[in-house]
SELONU-478444 format. One record per residue (C-alpha): residue number from 1; residue in three letters; x, y, z. Coordinates in steps of 0.02 Angstrom, whole numbers, plus 32768, in hexadecimal, padded with zeros to 4 digits. Layout:
NUM	ALA	X	Y	Z
...
% end
This chain:
1	MET	8000	8000	8000
2	THR	8033	80B4	7FDB
3	LYS	8071	8119	806F
4	LEU	7FDD	8185	80A2
5	PRO	7FD3	8230	80F3
6	ALA	7F96	8249	81A5
7	GLU	7EEF	8286	8163
8	ALA	7ECC	81DD	8115
9	TYR	7EE7	8185	81BB
10	ALA	7E77	8205	8211
11	ILE	7DEF	81D5	8195
12	ILE	7E0A	811C	81B3
13	GLU	7E06	8134	8270
14	GLY	7D6C	81A6	826A
15	LYS	7DC8	823A	82B8
16	HIS	7DCC	82B6	8229
17	SER	7D71	8358	824D
18	ASP	7D61	8384	8194
19	PRO	7D5D	82E8	8126
20	PHE	7D3A	8358	808E
21	ARG	7DF1	838D	8094
22	TYR	7E24	82DD	8064
23	LEU	7D8C	8282	801F
24	GLY	7D2C	82B1	7F83
25	LEU	7D6F	830B	7EE9
26	HIS	7E18	8363	7EEE
27	SER	7E8E	83AD	7E6D
28	GLU	7F3D	8361	7E71
29	ASP	7FC4	8381	7DEF
30	GLY	7F40	83BD	7D74
31	HIS	7ED4	8321	7D8A
32	SER	7E2A	830C	7DDB
33	VAL	7E45	828C	7E65
34	VAL	7DBC	8236	7EC8
35	ARG	7DD4	81E6	7F72
36	ALA	7D4D	817D	7FC2
37	PHE	7D40	811F	8065
38	ILE	7CCA	808B	8051
39	PRO	7D00	8007	80D0
40	GLU	7C96	7F74	8095
41	ALA	7CB8	7F88	7FDB
42	SER	7D2A	7F0D	7F7E
43	ASN	7D47	7F86	7EEF
44	VAL	7D0D	8033	7EBC
45	GLU	7D0C	8093	7E19
46	ALA	7CE1	8146	7DEE
47	VAL	7C59	8169	7D6D
48	GLY	7C69	820F	7D11
49	GLU	7BD8	827E	7CE0
50	HIS	7BD2	8230	7C32
51	GLY	7BD9	817C	7C6E
52	GLU	7C94	8164	7C5B
53	THR	7CE5	80FB	7CE5
54	ALA	7D8D	80F3	7D3C
55	PRO	7DC0	8076	7DC3
56	LEU	7DF5	80B8	7E6B
57	LYS	7E8A	8067	7EBD
58	ARG	7E7B	801E	7F6A
59	ILE	7F00	8080	7FC9
60	HIS	7ED8	8038	8074
61	ASP	7E8B	7F93	80A7
62	ALA	7E10	7FED	8118
63	GLY	7DB2	8020	807B
64	LEU	7E08	80BE	803E
65	PHE	7E05	80D4	7F81
66	ALA	7E50	8159	7F0F
67	GLY	7E64	817B	7E55
68	ALA	7E55	81FC	7DCB
69	LEU	7DB0	8229	7D7A
70	PRO	7DA6	8208	7CBF
71	ASN	7DAB	829E	7C4B
72	GLY	7DB9	831A	7CD9
73	SER	7D02	8309	7D0D
74	ARG	7CC4	8371	7D9E
75	ARG	7C23	8311	7DC1
76	TYR	7C28	8259	7DE2
77	GLN	7BE0	81C3	7E3A
78	LEU	7C32	812E	7E8D
79	ARG	7C0F	807A	7E5D
80	ALA	7C3B	8002	7EE8
81	ARG	7C37	7F45	7EF3
82	PHE	7BFD	7EF4	7F94
83	GLY	7C0F	7E38	7F7C
84	ASP	7B9F	7E0C	7EE9
85	ASN	7B45	7EB3	7EED
86	VAL	7B77	7F4E	7E8C
87	VAL	7B30	7FF2	7ECB
88	GLU	7B3C	80A1	7E83
89	LEU	7B5A	8124	7F08
90	ASP	7B5D	81E1	7F0D
91	ASP	7BF7	8218	7F6B
92	PRO	7BC1	8283	8000
93	TYR	7C6A	82DB	7FFA
94	ARG	7C4A	832D	7F52
95	PHE	7BBA	839A	7F8D
96	PRO	7BC0	8450	7FC6
97	PRO	7BAF	8484	807D
98	VAL	7B07	847A	80D4
99	LEU	7B1B	8513	8143
100	SER	7B38	85BB	80F4
101	ASP	7BB7	8636	8138
102	PHE	7B26	86A0	8176
103	ASP	7ADC	860A	81D1
104	LEU	7B84	85EE	8225
105	TYR	7B8E	86A5	8256
106	LEU	7AE1	86A4	82A6
107	LEU	7B00	85FD	82FC
108	GLY	7BA4	863B	8342
109	GLU	7B52	86DB	837E
110	GLY	7AC0	867C	83C9
111	THR	7A3E	86DE	8367
112	HIS	7A03	8657	82ED
113	ARG	794D	8655	8321
114	ARG	791F	85C4	82B0
115	ILE	79A8	8545	82CB
116	TYR	7927	84C1	82A1
117	ASP	7931	84FA	81EB
118	LYS	79E9	84C9	81E5
119	ILE	7A18	8454	8274
120	GLY	79D7	83A3	8280
121	ALA	79A9	8339	81E9
122	HIS	7963	8391	814F
123	PRO	792F	833A	80AE
124	MET	7969	83A1	8019
125	THR	79AA	839A	7F68
126	LEU	7A5E	83CB	7F47
127	ASP	7AA8	83CC	7E9A
128	CYS	7A0D	8370	7E5A
129	VAL	7A25	82E4	7EDA
130	GLU	79A6	82C1	7F63
131	GLY	79E4	829D	8011
132	VAL	79E8	82DB	80C3
133	ALA	7A56	8363	810F
134	PHE	7A8B	833C	81C2
135	VAL	7ACE	83C3	8236
136	VAL	7AF8	83B0	82EF
137	LEU	7B52	8418	8373
138	ALA	7BE9	83C1	83C1
139	PRO	7C73	8443	83D5
140	ASN	7CE8	83D9	843F
141	ALA	7CDB	8337	83DC
142	LYS	7D70	82EF	8381
143	GLY	7D00	829F	8300
144	VAL	7C47	828C	82D8
145	SER	7BF4	8213	8261
146	VAL	7B3D	8201	8237
147	VAL	7B00	814E	823D
148	GLY	7A59	8107	820B
149	ASP	79F1	809A	819B
150	PHE	7A44	80E9	8103
151	ASN	7AF2	80A8	812E
152	PHE	7ACD	800A	8193
153	TRP	7AFA	806A	8233
154	ASN	7BB1	8068	8202
155	ALA	7C0A	80FC	8251
156	ARG	7C99	80F3	81D3
157	ARG	7C2A	8115	813E
158	HIS	7BF6	81CA	815B
159	PRO	7C6F	8231	81C2
160	MET	7C36	82E6	81CD
161	ARG	7C96	8389	81C4
162	VAL	7C99	8411	8247
163	ARG	7C77	84C7	821E
164	GLY	7C65	8568	827F
165	VAL	7C66	8555	833C
166	GLY	7C4B	849A	8339
167	TYR	7BBC	846F	82C3
168	TRP	7BDA	83C9	8269
169	GLU	7B83	83B2	81C3
170	LEU	7B6F	8338	8133
171	PHE	7AF7	831F	80A3
172	VAL	7AD5	8265	808F
173	PRO	7A97	823E	7FDF
174	HIS	79FD	81CE	7FD5
175	ALA	79DD	81CE	808F
176	SER	7922	81EB	809B
177	VAL	7889	8210	8104
178	GLY	7869	8182	817D
179	ASP	7920	8155	8196
180	ARG	7957	813C	8249
181	TYR	79FB	818D	827D
182	LYS	7A6F	81C0	830B
183	PHE	7B18	8212	831D
184	ASP	7BB8	81B1	8342
185	ILE	7C29	8229	83A2
186	THR	7CDF	821A	83D5
187	GLY	7D02	8285	846D
188	PRO	7D99	82F5	8485
189	ASP	7DF2	8268	84E2
190	GLY	7DDE	81F5	844B
191	ARG	7D59	8187	8499
192	HIS	7CB8	815A	8440
193	LEU	7C1B	8195	8496
194	PRO	7B76	8136	8497
195	LEU	7B18	815A	83F7
196	LYS	7ABD	81FF	840B
197	SER	7A0F	822C	83D0
198	ASP	79FE	82CE	8371
199	PRO	79D9	8360	83E9
200	VAL	7975	83B4	835E
201	ALA	7920	8317	831B
202	PHE	786E	8336	82E4
203	ALA	7837	8283	8304
204	ALA	7877	81ED	8366
205	GLU	785A	8135	8381
206	ILE	77E0	80FF	8405
207	ARG	7830	80D2	84A9
208	PRO	7894	806D	84DA
209	SER	78E7	8089	842F
210	THR	793E	812F	8421
211	ALA	796F	8150	836C
212	SER	793E	81F3	8319
213	ILE	78D4	81EA	827A
214	VAL	78E5	8254	81DE
215	ILE	7847	82B3	81B1
216	ASP	7829	8349	8142
217	GLU	77E0	83BB	81C6
218	ARG	77C2	8443	8144
219	LYS	7739	83D5	80FD
220	ILE	76DA	83C1	81A1
221	PRO	762F	8411	8183
222	LYS	7623	84B2	81E5
223	PRO	758D	84B9	8259
224	ARG	750B	8540	823E
225	PRO	7521	85D2	82B8
226	ALA	74C6	85E1	835C
227	PRO	7445	866B	8372
228	THR	7490	8719	837A
229	GLY	74AB	8760	8428
230	ILE	7497	86BB	8481
231	ASN	752F	86DB	84F0
232	ALA	7508	8790	851C
233	VAL	7511	87C1	85D3
234	GLU	745F	8803	85C5
235	ALA	741E	8762	8577
236	PRO	73D1	86CE	85D4
237	ILE	7459	864B	85E6
238	SER	7424	85A4	862E
239	ILE	74A4	851B	8610
240	TYR	7487	8460	860B
241	GLU	752E	840F	8638
242	VAL	7543	8365	85E4
243	HIS	75BD	82D5	85E8
244	LEU	75A3	8288	853D
245	GLY	75D0	81D8	8572
246	SER	754D	81C8	85FA
247	TRP	74BA	8238	85CF
248	ARG	7463	81A3	8582
249	ARG	749D	80FA	8545
250	LYS	7459	8077	84CE
251	ASN	7458	7FBB	84B3
252	GLY	7479	7F96	8568
253	ASN	750A	8008	858F
254	GLU	7554	8047	84EB
255	TRP	7580	80FD	84CF
256	LEU	7510	8167	8463
257	SER	756F	81A6	83CC
258	TYR	757E	825E	83A1
259	ARG	74F7	823E	831E
260	ASP	7487	81E7	839E
261	LEU	749F	8279	8413
262	ALA	7478	82F4	8387
263	GLU	73CF	82A1	8371
264	GLN	73A1	82A4	8429
265	LEU	7402	831F	8495
266	PRO	73E0	83C9	8442
267	ALA	7325	83A8	8434
268	TYR	731F	8376	84EC
269	ALA	7383	840E	8525
270	LYS	7314	8480	84BE
271	ASP	7275	8433	8503
272	MET	72BB	844C	85B3
273	GLY	72D6	8504	858E
274	PHE	7392	8509	859B
275	THR	73ED	858A	8531
276	HIS	7496	8532	852A
277	ILE	74E5	8487	8536
278	GLU	7591	8479	8582
279	PHE	75F1	83DA	855B
280	LEU	766E	8396	85D6
281	PRO	7716	838F	857B
282	VAL	7708	833D	84D1
283	SER	77C3	8341	84A9
284	GLU	7810	8295	8496
285	HIS	7841	8244	853A
286	PRO	787D	8194	8567
287	PHE	7822	8179	860D
288	ASP	7764	8175	8615
289	GLY	7769	8199	86CF
290	SER	77B9	8243	86B2
291	TRP	7716	827C	865D
292	GLY	7784	82D1	85DB
293	TYR	77E3	833C	8659
294	GLN	7889	82E7	8630
295	PRO	7894	8306	8574
296	THR	791E	82C6	8503
297	GLY	78D6	8309	845F
298	LEU	7899	83BB	8474
299	TYR	786E	83CE	83BB
300	ALA	7811	8329	83A7
301	PRO	775C	8309	83DA
302	THR	7760	8262	8433
303	SER	7748	81CE	83C1
304	ARG	76DC	8177	8445
305	PHE	763F	81BD	83F7
306	GLY	766E	81CA	833F
307	THR	76CF	8234	82C4
308	PRO	76F4	82EE	82BF
309	GLU	766B	82FE	823B
310	ASP	75F3	82AB	82B4
311	PHE	7623	8324	833F
312	SER	7607	83B6	82C9
313	ALA	755A	8370	82A4
314	LEU	7533	8372	835F
315	VAL	7564	8429	836D
316	ASP	74FB	844F	82D3
317	ALA	7464	83F6	831F
318	CYS	7475	845F	83BD
319	HIS	747A	84FF	8357
320	ARG	73E6	84C4	82F0
321	GLU	7381	84BE	8392
322	GLY	73BA	856D	83C2
323	LEU	7435	8530	8446
324	GLY	74E2	8574	8466
325	VAL	7570	84F7	847C
326	TRP	75FB	850C	84FC
327	LEU	768C	8496	8512
328	ASP	76E6	8472	85B4
329	TRP	779B	849B	8589
330	VAL	7834	845E	85EA
331	PRO	78D0	84CA	85D2
332	GLY	790A	84B3	8685
333	HIS	7959	8407	8683
334	PHE	7970	8367	8620
335	PRO	7993	82B0	8649
336	ASP	7A3F	8260	8643
337	ASP	7A0E	81CE	85D1
338	PRO	7AA8	8199	856D
339	HIS	7A57	81C0	84C4
340	GLY	7A24	826F	84FA
341	LEU	7A73	8319	8512
342	GLY	7ADF	82ED	85A7
343	TYR	7B9A	82ED	8585
344	PHE	7B69	82FD	84CF
345	ASP	7C12	8317	847E
346	GLY	7C79	82CA	8508
347	THR	7C6E	8369	8570
348	ALA	7BE8	83C6	85CF
349	LEU	7B9F	841B	8536
350	TYR	7AE9	843D	8563
351	GLU	7AFF	842E	861F
352	HIS	7B75	847B	869F
353	ALA	7C12	8415	86C0
354	ASN	7C0B	8434	877C
355	PRO	7B80	83C9	87C9
356	MET	7B5C	8454	8847
357	GLN	7B1D	84B5	87B1
358	GLY	7AF5	842C	8735
359	ARG	7A8C	83AB	8791
360	HIS	79E4	83B2	87E7
361	LEU	79EC	8356	888C
362	ASP	792E	833D	8894
363	TRP	7915	82F6	87E7
364	GLY	79BE	82AB	87BA
365	THR	79BE	8310	871A
366	LEU	7A3A	8386	86C8
367	ILE	7A2B	8443	86C2
368	TYR	7A44	84A8	8624
369	ASN	7AD7	851F	861F
370	TYR	7A7C	85C2	85FC
371	GLY	7B22	861D	85EF
372	ARG	7B4B	85C1	854E
373	THR	7B16	8618	84AE
374	GLU	7AF1	8579	844E
375	VAL	7A85	8533	84DA
376	VAL	7A1B	85D0	84E8
377	ASN	7A08	85D4	842B
378	PHE	79D2	851D	842D
379	LEU	794C	853D	84B1
380	VAL	7907	85E1	846D
381	SER	78FB	8598	83BE
382	ASN	789F	8503	8406
383	ALA	781D	8575	8454
384	LEU	7803	85CD	83AE
385	PHE	77FE	8526	8353
386	TRP	775F	84EA	83A8
387	LEU	7704	858A	837F
388	ASP	7749	8594	82CE
389	ARG	7738	84E0	8293
390	TYR	76A4	84A3	82FA
391	GLY	7645	8544	8315
392	VAL	7636	8531	83D2
393	ASP	75FA	85CB	842E
394	GLY	765F	85CD	84CD
395	LEU	76E3	857B	8537
396	ARG	76D7	8556	85F0
397	VAL	7789	8553	8632
398	ASP	77A9	84CC	86B2
399	ALA	780A	84E1	8755
400	VAL	783D	8597	873D
401	ALA	786F	85A6	87F4
402	SER	78F1	851D	87DC
403	MET	793E	8587	8753
404	LEU	793E	862D	87AF
405	TYR	799A	85F6	884C
406	LEU	7A49	85AC	8852
407	ASP	7A24	8560	88FC
408	TYR	797E	8513	88C9
409	SER	7965	8479	8937
410	ARG	7A1E	8475	8963
411	PRO	7A6C	846A	8A10
412	ALA	7ADF	84F3	8A4D
413	GLY	7B8C	84E5	8A01
414	GLU	7B50	847F	896B
415	TRP	7B2D	850D	88F2
416	ILE	7B95	8590	889B
417	PRO	7B66	8648	88B2
418	ASN	7B5A	86C0	881F
419	GLN	7BDF	8742	87F8
420	HIS	7B95	87B6	887B
421	GLY	7B8F	8730	8901
422	GLY	7AD3	871B	88F3
423	ARG	7A5F	8687	88D8
424	GLU	7A0B	86C9	8839
425	ASN	7A35	866E	8798
426	LEU	7A5E	8707	872F
427	GLU	7A77	86A2	8691
428	ALA	79D0	8649	86A2
429	ILE	797A	86F0	86C0
430	GLU	79C2	8736	861F
431	PHE	7990	8698	85C3
432	LEU	78DB	86A5	85FE
433	ARG	78D4	875C	85CE
434	ARG	791A	8739	8522
435	PHE	78A3	86A7	850B
436	ASN	780D	8716	8530
437	ILE	784D	87A7	84C6
438	GLU	7869	8735	8431
439	LEU	77C5	86D7	8444
440	PHE	7756	8770	8455
441	GLY	77BC	87CB	83D0
442	HIS	779D	8742	834F
443	PHE	76F1	870A	838B
444	PRO	769A	879E	83DC
445	ASP	75F4	8740	83ED
446	ALA	7646	86B0	844B
447	THR	766B	86AD	8505
448	THR	76D5	865D	858C
449	ALA	76B1	8627	863D
450	ALA	772F	8608	86C8
451	GLU	7722	8582	874C
452	GLU	777E	85E9	87CD
453	SER	775F	85B9	8881
454	THR	77BB	8645	88DD
455	ALA	779F	86FF	88F3
456	TRP	7815	872F	8866
457	PRO	77D9	87DC	8831
458	GLN	7790	880E	8788
459	VAL	778D	8763	8738
460	SER	7700	8799	86C4
461	ARG	773A	884A	86A8
462	PRO	7795	8889	860C
463	VAL	7850	8875	8601
464	GLU	7865	892F	85DC
465	TYR	781C	8953	8689
466	GLY	788D	88D8	86E1
467	GLY	781C	8840	86D6
468	LEU	783A	8792	8692
469	GLY	77BF	87B2	8604
470	PHE	7744	8721	861C
471	GLY	768F	8737	85E9
472	PHE	764F	86E1	8687
473	LYS	7689	8691	8728
474	TRP	7640	85FC	8784
475	ASN	75FC	8633	882D
476	MET	7646	85A8	8898
477	GLY	7628	8608	893A
478	TRP	756D	8613	8918
479	MET	7567	855A	88F1
480	HIS	75C3	8524	898F
481	ASP	7564	8599	8A05
482	THR	74B6	8575	89C4
483	LEU	74CF	84B9	89B9
484	LYS	750C	84BB	8A6C
485	TYR	7472	851E	8AA1
486	VAL	73F0	84B6	8A46
487	GLY	7440	8415	8A83
488	LYS	7414	8441	8B37
489	ASP	7372	8411	8B8D
490	PRO	72FB	84A6	8B82
491	VAL	72F7	84B4	8C40
492	TYR	73AE	84E8	8C3D
493	ARG	73AB	8557	8BA3
494	LYS	7381	85F4	8C06
495	HIS	7430	85EA	8C50
496	HIS	747D	85E9	8BA1
497	HIS	7415	8671	8B4F
498	GLY	74B3	86CC	8B1E
499	ASP	74EA	863E	8AAB
500	VAL	7463	8678	8A32
501	LEU	7479	8732	8A4E
502	PHE	7537	8734	8A3F
503	GLY	753C	870F	8986
504	LEU	74E6	87B4	895E
505	HIS	7577	8815	89AA
506	TYR	75E2	87E4	8914
507	ALA	755F	87A9	8895
508	PHE	7587	8837	881C
509	SER	7643	883D	882E
510	GLU	764E	87C5	8799
511	ASN	75DF	8788	870D
512	PHE	75AC	86ED	876C
513	ILE	7569	8643	8739
514	LEU	7512	85E2	87C5
515	PRO	7554	8530	87AE
516	LEU	750A	848D	87EB
517	SER	758A	842A	878B
518	HIS	75CB	8379	8778
519	ASP	7646	8398	8806
520	GLU	75B5	83A5	8881
521	VAL	756B	82F9	885E
522	VAL	7604	8287	886E
523	HIS	7689	824B	88E8
524	GLY	7615	8230	897B
525	LYS	75C2	82DA	8973
526	ARG	751C	8286	8944
527	SER	74A5	82C6	88C0
528	ILE	7452	8370	88D6
529	LEU	73B3	8316	8908
530	GLY	7419	82A6	897C
531	ARG	7450	833E	89E0
532	MET	739F	8372	8A0B
533	PRO	7364	8350	8ABE
534	GLY	72BE	830D	8AFD
535	ASP	7243	8288	8AC6
536	GLU	7221	8261	8A11
537	TRP	71A5	82EF	89F6
538	GLN	7217	836D	8A4B
539	ARG	72AF	8339	89E8
540	PHE	7259	8359	8943
541	ALA	720A	83F9	8983
542	ASN	72B4	8436	89BE
543	LEU	72FC	8410	8913
544	ARG	7270	846E	88BB
545	ALA	7289	8503	892E
546	TYR	7344	8502	8914
547	TYR	7339	84FA	8856
548	SER	72B8	8586	8859
549	PHE	7329	85ED	88CA
550	MET	73B7	85D2	884C
551	PHE	7350	860C	87B7
552	GLY	7314	86A5	8815
553	HIS	73C3	86D3	8850
554	PRO	7431	8748	87E8
555	GLY	74AB	86EC	8778
556	LYS	74A5	8679	86E2
557	LYS	7476	85C3	8704
558	LEU	74CE	851D	86EC
559	LEU	7485	8473	8716
560	PHE	74DA	83CC	86FF
561	MET	747B	8344	86A3
562	GLY	740B	82DD	8712
563	CYS	73F2	8369	878F
564	GLU	735F	83A4	8726
565	PHE	72F7	830D	875A
566	GLY	733E	82EC	8807
567	GLN	73BC	8261	87E6
568	GLU	73C2	8203	888A
569	ARG	746D	81B1	8885
570	GLU	7515	8200	8861
571	TRP	7548	8213	87AB
572	ASN	75A4	817D	8762
573	HIS	7602	819F	86C0
574	ASP	75F8	80E7	8691
575	GLN	753B	80DE	8681
576	SER	74A4	813F	8648
577	LEU	7442	81B8	86B1
578	ASP	73AE	8168	8709
579	TRP	732A	819E	868C
580	HIS	72B1	811B	86D0
581	LEU	7297	818C	8767
582	LEU	7228	81F9	86FA
583	GLY	71A4	8173	870F
584	GLN	7191	81B4	87C1
585	GLN	7129	8250	87D8
586	ARG	71A2	82A4	8850
587	HIS	7231	8298	87D4
588	SER	71C8	82CC	873E
589	GLY	718C	835C	87AB
590	ILE	723F	8398	87C1
591	GLN	7257	838E	8705
592	ASN	71B7	83F1	86E9
593	LEU	71F5	8474	8762
594	ILE	729E	8489	870D
595	ARG	7248	8496	8665
596	ASP	71D5	851E	86A5
597	LEU	725F	8579	8704
598	ASN	72C6	857F	8664
599	HIS	7236	85C4	8600
600	LEU	720D	8642	8688
601	TYR	72C3	8678	8691
602	ARG	72C8	8690	85D5
603	ASN	7220	86E6	85C4
604	VAL	7226	875E	8657
605	PRO	72A8	87E5	8631
606	ALA	72B7	8814	86E9
607	LEU	7300	8768	870C
608	HIS	7391	8773	8691
609	GLU	73B0	881F	8646
610	MET	740F	8860	86DE
611	ASP	7453	87BC	871F
612	CYS	74FF	880C	8731
613	ASN	74CA	88BC	8763
614	GLN	74AA	88F3	8815
615	ALA	7420	8966	87D9
616	GLY	73BE	88CB	87AA
617	PHE	73A9	888C	885D
618	GLU	7356	88CA	88FC
619	TRP	7340	886E	899F
620	VAL	728F	8876	89E5
621	ILE	7299	87FD	8A79
622	THR	733F	87CC	8AC8
623	HIS	731A	87D0	8B81
624	ASP	729B	8744	8B95
625	SER	7315	86BC	8BC7
626	GLY	7299	8673	8C43
627	ASN	7224	8644	8BB5
628	ASN	72AF	861C	8B37
629	ILE	7263	869A	8ABD
630	PHE	72BF	86FD	8A38
631	ALA	7274	8776	89BA
632	TRP	72BE	87E6	8935
633	LEU	7295	8845	8898
634	ARG	72E7	8823	87F0
635	LYS	72E6	88B4	8775
636	GLY	72F3	88C2	86BA
637	SER	7329	8956	8651
638	ASP	7275	8990	863C
639	SER	7234	89F1	86D2
640	HIS	719E	897D	86E3
641	ALA	7202	88DB	86CC
642	ARG	71FE	8892	877A
643	CYS	71F3	87E6	87C7
644	LEU	71D7	87C3	887F
645	VAL	7227	8722	88BF
646	VAL	71F5	86DD	8969
647	VAL	7248	8640	89AC
648	ASN	7212	85DF	8A46
649	PHE	7296	8566	8A83
650	SER	7229	8529	8B12
651	PRO	71A2	84A0	8B0E
652	ASN	711F	851B	8B4F
653	VAL	7094	8571	8AEE
654	TYR	708D	862D	8B0B
655	ARG	6FE8	8684	8AE7
656	GLU	6FC9	873E	8AD6
657	TYR	7084	8758	8ACE
658	ARG	70A4	880D	8A9C
659	VAL	7126	8839	8A1B
660	ARG	7140	88EA	89D7
661	VAL	7145	8903	891A
662	PRO	7171	8999	88AD
663	PHE	70C9	89A5	8852
664	ALA	7015	89A4	888B
665	GLY	6F9A	8938	8830
666	ASN	6F90	8883	87FE
667	TRP	7026	8810	880B
668	LYS	701E	8768	87B5
669	GLU	7067	86CB	8801
670	VAL	70C4	8688	8767
671	LEU	7119	85F4	87BD
672	ASN	70FF	8596	885F
673	SER	7177	8506	8882
674	ASP	70F3	84B9	88F7
675	SER	707D	849C	8864
676	ALA	7038	83EC	8857
677	HIS	707E	83ED	87A6
678	TYR	712A	83E5	87F6
679	GLY	70FC	836C	8880
680	GLY	70CD	83EF	8901
681	SER	7038	840A	8974
682	ASN	6FE7	8492	8908
683	VAL	6FEA	851A	898C
684	GLY	6FF4	85C7	893E
685	ASN	6F9F	8665	8904
686	VAL	6F2E	8625	8879
687	GLY	6F72	8692	87F0
688	ASN	6F5B	8749	881E
689	VAL	6F7B	87B1	88B8
690	HIS	6F47	8868	88C9
691	THR	6FA9	88E1	8933
692	LEU	6F5E	8916	89D8
693	GLU	6F1A	89C4	89F7
694	GLY	6F9E	8A38	8A3F
695	SER	7026	8AB3	8A16
696	ILE	70A8	8A2A	89F7
697	PRO	7073	89A0	897D
698	GLU	7073	88F8	89D4
699	LEU	703B	8849	89A7
700	SER	6FEA	87D3	8A22
701	LEU	702B	872C	89EC
702	THR	7012	8676	8A12
703	ILE	70C1	862C	8A13
704	PRO	70C6	8570	89F9
705	PRO	7139	84FC	8A5C
706	LEU	71EA	84DC	8A1E
707	ALA	71C4	853B	8980
708	ALA	71DE	85D7	8919
709	ILE	7162	8647	88C1
710	PHE	7181	86C2	8833
711	LEU	710D	8756	8817
712	VAL	710E	87DB	878F
713	PRO	70A6	8879	8781
714	GLU	701A	8875	8704
715	SER	702E	88FA	867F
% end
């Protein structure tokens, strides 16, 4: 064999960072010379653009071939023999670069807002040849190859070249939609890593398999848009939170597909009066029990329920019914599965190297390095991707508190302070602000919501005023305080009156959502119904009163699936909700109540227009702790748009109970949670109540037990 240069051996060993420098077509001594590395081939010849052929000499037993092209051709194919088979191949090392210089500039700067247009796997035609362009970030790798169905998973067949700040690329001729693939990466120490899935894959195999799948995401049908203004602060927003794998099941215990869900879920949510559906994370994840909160494929809708096209059809079906779609989004952490982002190029690329910064103690997951340009670009682009490609209307951001604080759930001495010696994660703060700026800048009708469980200020205030820029914030304090209150026996509630009142001290400091979420019906917390005290009748009455209190309270609403009909047991992600309970009148009564509360909330402007404005709320009764009574007025933008809400958290009936109102005349009882229609005792005010004679308008009301009533002035 001819003595070969070092570059040839780097190719053979899979350690060349730019195989185009050696492989493909080169000019030498006035001749066009082709070099090809085809390990399994017994012989190879070059075929010129006019069909002329020239044999290539085997210059290394590993499968390295070289020779001159006939007649000085510039375009060619390779013809290789594998045993008895002869195959014509397009040489991947004769094609131009995938990434433009401008792409590389934006990627290096961290301002490429649509990395999903360039990174990942993209079917395309180059030089009249169909194939797939693969691009992956691995700045510290010694070598990267793409492996898949198109090359028999042989890492030596398609080594990639690195460009810019560490983006490896290769166009693979005749690779196609449906091919499975991964990346074979050699770390900086020369060791091969476990095969890595594509961080920007648009589809993936169903677990436990982990390969990425080539799709042409540009051809995914774009869902129709949601109704205009659906996310406005002044609009009614009532969210049905859904885990797609356990809402309903079929054929015993099989998942519904995205298409199955499209046929059933939007129509149900619309009938129930919800304005939005929020999906627990749909990004690909290996472990069912994580509910999607440990994603390995942020750009891929999970294959559990179908294809990306199927997921798009589900979003379209929601929009067809007039529903907004929010996704639960997880930019705070990721699992350390070997095929995932952890130690991706043999170094801590996406995560922090120091475990005091890079690992969550509670969840055993890794934490993104928000100080790294490429990581922030990856996450921000992902947020934009879901709105751009799938037309979703908002993102609920998971575990924001864990991102904001460097000492989150860490013992003293096991965290690293910021540059000022503080506990605030300055880099995460800047990431969240940029995320919101970019999202609202590109999609002004969309929104974001933060699950933030501390008193961090101005979460839902604009970045230009010092806020984090979210559209809304989950009101975790309201949820904890009120659930604690309503879980007590009514005889003791008078001692905890302040648990209900306290929330109004800060109710307008943010644009709040009142959440009764999946987190409140698992891990031994019991269902919402399961927290209610008393005998059977009292438990259901308490639940009806509590839900009515929630819908009358300022703030947008969120209810986890199953809560709307009084699911008795805790939520189990491995099985369907207990829909059979609707055969019992008490459970169907709860469902009827939620349906009517939703419609009331949507149809009465006073209940939603000023949800996030202090001018839209006025206490009427706060002092009657002995009777467990609360009353307040909700106000709309119109001077006559008013709604009186009276809640009785005791089992007693109160007659001729006086409540002041702003207008004299008739007031109509538009909802009574003690109605027999909901499973109650039918105590109430029989439709209309006229104010008493006197200088101050007052109503004399019959207040039912463990119930709420809503009254509006007649025009």
